[in-house]
N, C-alpha and C positions, 0 to 999 in steps of 0.2 A: 504494500500500500504506500502510495506516495505521501510525502511529508505534508503537502497541502490538504490531502484527504484526511490524514490523521488530525490535523489542526481543525478542520471543519467538523469532524465528528466530536472532538473534544469541546469545541465551542457550542455545538448543538446540545450536547449532554449537559454542559454547564448551564445553558439557557433553560433547558427543560427542568433541571433541578431547582433553579431560581424561581421559575414560575410555580412549581409545585409547592415550594416553601412559602411563597407569597400567598398562594391560595389557602394553604393550611393556616397561616397566620390570621388572615382575615376571617376564615371560617370560625376559628376558635374565638376570635375577638367578637364576632357577631353572636356566637353561641353563649358566651358568658352572661351578657345582660339578660338573654332569654331565660337561662337557667336560674339566674338570681330573681327574676320577676316571677318565675314559676314557684320558687321556694317561699316567696312572701305570701302570707295569708291574704286571701281576697276579701275586700270589703265591698259589699254590694253597693251599687250606685243608688242615690236617692230615687224614690219612685218618679217615673218620667213626668207624670202629671201633677206632682206635688208643687204647690206654691206656698211655701212657708211664710206665714205672717202672724202677727199678734191679733187675737180676737178678744174683745171685752165681753164679759158677762156682767152687765151693769147691775142687774138685780141682785147678783151674788157678791158684787164688790171686788172682783178679781179678773185678771186676764191671763192668757196663756198662748203659746205658739201652737199653731196647727197647720198641717199640710193642705187643708181644704176647709171651707166654711163648716164649722161644727154644729151639730144639733145641740140645743140648749134646753135643759129641762129642770123644773123645780118640783120637788116632791114634798108632800105634806109630812108633818111629824109622824113618826112611828109610835104606836102605843101598844101596850100589852092587854088592853081591855079594861084597865083600871083608870077611871077619870082622874084620880089623884096623881097618876103618873104621867099625865099628858103635859107636854111642853110645847113651846112655840118654836123649837129648833127645826130648821128646814135642812133639806139635802139638795145640793145642786150638782147637776151633771152636764159635762160637755163631752161630745163624742164625734169622731170622724174616722171613716174607714176609707183607705185608699190602697189599691193594688195589693190586697191580701193582708195589709197591716192595719191594726185597730189602735187608735189613740184615744185615751179617756182621762178626764179629770173628774174626780168625785170629791166634793167638799161638803162635809157634814158640820153644821153649826153645833157648837158646844153650848148646852143649856146654860142660861145665865145663873151665876152663882156657883157653878160646878167647877171645882178645881181638878184638873186632869194633867197627866204628863204623857209623853209619847209612849212610854212602856205600857201604860194602861190602855191606850187606844190601839196598840198594835194587835191586840186580840180581835179587833173588829175586821182585820184584813182577811178576806175569804177569797182565795184564788179560784175556788171551785173544786168539785170532786175529782179525785185522781191526780191532783197536782202536788208534786213533791218539791220542796225547797232545795235548790242545788247551790245557791250562793246567797250570802248576806253580808252587807257592809254597813258600817255606821259612818255617816258623814257629818262633819261639823260637830259642834258641842253647844251646850247651853240652850238658848232659845232658838238657835239655828240648826239644832240636831235633826238628822233625818236618817231613816232606814232605807236602804236600797236592797231589794230582794229579787231573786230570779227563781222562777218555778218551771218545772218541766213535767209534762204528762207522759204516760206510757205511749201514747200515739205520736209523740214527738212535737207537741205544741209547746211553745215557749211563751212565758209571760214575765214581765218585769214590772215591779211596783216600787215607787218611791213614796214613802209616807212621812209626813211632817205636820207640825202645828204652825198656823200662821193666821193672824188677825181674828182670833176667836173661832177658828174652824180647824177641823182635822181633814187634811188633804191626802188623797191618794192619786198620784199620777201613774197611769197604767198603760203599758204597751204590750200588745199581743202580736207576735210576728215570728219570723224565722230566727234561729239562733244568731245568724250573721247580722240580721237587721237590728237585733237588740244591742249589738255592740257598735253600731254605726254612729257617726258623729251627730246626725240629726236626732237620733233617739236620746242621746245625752242632752242635747239642747232642749228638747221637749220636756224631759223630766225635770229640768231645772228652770223652766220658764215661767212658772206661776208667780204672779206679782199682784199686789193689792192695787186697786184703782184709787188714786188720790181723791 
């Protein structure tokens, strides 16, 4: 084989190796971000039709964030049949359902003259039959104390409740949704959104 032929083969081999190495480099470079993205837990995007904004429940004296205009309902005082136990304490409800997720605020007035604490009121939280508590956190302290609880049913339904006292009422902010949705930023925003109307 002539010298120029050997040189041509050597140059061609060197060029092919360089191209292969470059392809491998860029392939691995493109693959790494994809692998890193796949390894990160996926947070579901907010519901496509959600339009989060604050809604006032004027009759109840508070407002909260909702993804859609909520239903608002005022319930009469509950009694046990004894006229002497009748109070003028009302219960207020706000509720919105959007793309399989339900958002609720339940506000129960505390009867006038009744001294209560959050631990006493926690017994009133009723997530429903078959729901098991899988997580519980205590947030804040003193007058700003709140309990944040997560429940799960055998069927795979998830429910998160944040309970707290505010303005003479016992509040329960409740979200029923998928496990991923309960951990989404908008869920946290909703649970902490209740505010008194000046």
